[in-house]
C-alpha positions, -999 to +999 in steps of 0.1 A: -215+131+248-208+112+218-188+076+221-154+072+206-155+049+171-142+016+182-120+000+153-147-021+139-169+013+132-137+021+119-132-007+096-169-009+085-168+031+075-137+022+056-148-003+035-179+017+026-151+040+008-151+037-033-123+015-036-100+048-050-103+061-016-100+027+002-067+028-020-057+066-007-065+048+034-040+024+027-013+047+015-017+075+042-023+050+069+013+028+053+032+063+056+019+067+087+039+035+104+073+041+116+096+019+107+114+017+141+078+008+151+072-017+132+108-035+120+085-064+104+071-045+076+105-029+070+114-064+071+089-078+050+094-053+025+132-059+022+130-096+016+101-091-011+124-063-027+152-092-027+126-120-038+115-093-070+153-084-078+161-122-076+136-130-103+149-096-126+182-109-122+178-147-133+153-134-158+120-149-148+102-118-147+107-083-169+099-053-152+076-029-170+073+011-172+048+029-147+032+040-176+025+008-188+012-011-157-028+004-150-030-005-115+001+019-104-012+053-129-040+046-108-025+049-075-003+075-087-033+099-098-050+091-063-020+102-046-016+134-070-055+145-058 
């Protein structure tokens, strides 16, 4: 009989993946979480969006297009694989 994997087993396996696969795994795990079951995540995202919006509105930071951001391009490419 095969014993089920523990959280630590899964974590260790995930950490051994190449970075591109870890990014993909994180994205899929986040998609699998229902906002109804994790209101703190929704609150955190809303707070972060408000913070970023305020920084843009105040001129503290300027936005860039996705084509100019290498990490975002990589994540988009991985998502399309």
